[in-house]
C-alpha positions, 0 to 999 in steps of 0.5 A: 658649374663653378664660380671662378676668379678670372685672375686668382686672388693669390695673383691680385684678383678680387671678388668683384663681379667683373672679376668672376666667371662661370666654368664647368668643373673640368675647365676649372680644374684645367685652369688651376691657379692660372689666369683665364687667358692661360686657360684659353691658350690651353684649350686652343692648343688642344 
């Protein structure tokens, strides 16, 4: 499990608790520098 920023810090995300989420390593790799919404769209599209 990894700690991830819902919005990457490079895109203005913060280190505040509400800006963080827990992802498995595979999902974190899939998300890359994208947002949580972009990851969700990738997962839903298959």
